C-alpha positions as CSV (number, residue, x, y, z in Angstrom):
1,X,119.1,69.9,66.9
2,X,115.7,68.9,68.8
3,X,114.9,72.6,68.9
4,X,115.7,72.6,65.5
5,X,113.3,70.2,65.0
6,X,111.0,71.7,66.9
7,X,111.3,75.3,65.6
8,X,110.6,73.9,61.9
9,X,107.3,71.6,62.5
10,X,105.8,73.7,65.3
11,X,106.6,76.9,64.5
12,X,106.9,77.2,61.0
13,X,110.5,77.8,60.5
14,X,110.8,76.9,57.3
15,X,114.1,77.7,56.3
16,X,115.5,75.9,58.6
17,X,114.7,72.6,56.0
18,X,117.8,73.2,54.6
19,X,120.0,73.1,58.1
20,X,117.9,69.0,57.7
21,X,117.8,68.5,54.0
22,X,121.3,68.6,53.4
23,X,121.6,65.8,56.3
24,X,119.6,63.7,55.0
25,X,120.5,64.3,50.9
26,X,123.7,62.5,53.0
27,X,122.5,59.9,54.7
28,X,120.8,58.6,51.3
29,X,123.8,59.0,49.2
30,X,125.7,56.9,52.2
31,X,123.3,53.5,51.9
32,X,121.4,51.8,49.8
33,X,118.2,52.5,49.5
34,X,115.7,51.0,46.5
35,X,112.8,53.3,47.6
36,X,112.3,57.0,49.9
37,X,108.3,57.4,51.1
38,X,107.5,60.6,52.4
39,X,104.8,60.0,55.2
40,X,102.0,62.4,54.2
41,X,100.5,64.8,56.9
42,X,96.6,65.1,57.5
43,X,94.9,68.8,55.9
44,X,94.8,69.2,59.8
45,X,97.5,69.6,59.9
46,X,98.8,71.3,56.6
47,X,96.2,73.8,57.6
48,X,97.9,74.7,61.0
49,X,101.1,74.6,60.0
50,X,101.0,75.7,56.3
51,X,103.5,72.7,55.1
52,X,104.2,69.2,54.5
53,X,107.8,69.0,56.8
54,X,108.6,66.4,55.3
55,X,108.1,67.4,51.8
56,X,110.5,70.1,53.2
57,X,113.2,67.1,54.3
58,X,113.2,65.7,51.1
59,X,113.7,68.6,48.6
60,X,116.8,67.4,46.3
61,X,115.4,64.1,46.9
62,X,114.1,61.4,44.3
63,X,110.9,60.5,46.3
64,X,107.0,58.9,45.4
65,X,104.6,59.7,46.8
66,X,102.4,55.7,48.2
67,X,100.7,56.6,51.1
68,X,97.3,58.3,52.3
69,X,96.4,59.5,55.3
70,X,93.4,57.5,56.2
71,X,91.8,60.2,59.6
72,X,92.0,63.6,59.9
73,X,93.7,63.7,64.0
74,X,95.5,61.1,65.4
75,X,94.0,58.8,67.9
76,X,96.7,59.3,70.9
77,X,94.2,57.6,73.0
78,X,96.4,54.3,74.6
79,X,94.9,50.8,74.7
80,X,94.1,49.0,79.0
């Protein structure tokens, strides 16, 4: 599973979304939820990957885009 997700997310194998999409739809249908909200990607991530991996997984689900990216790059520093 980890290898597939790596290939999907970082190698641009967008067709693999169908493998995860079916599982995600089943999981969402089996639990009581009020709202599905995708995690947004930055413009930089969108340009480097060529697609929003979260939205690919959400195909076929009703969702609302309520979140936005507040900074262009992730802050990877660990506070001391």
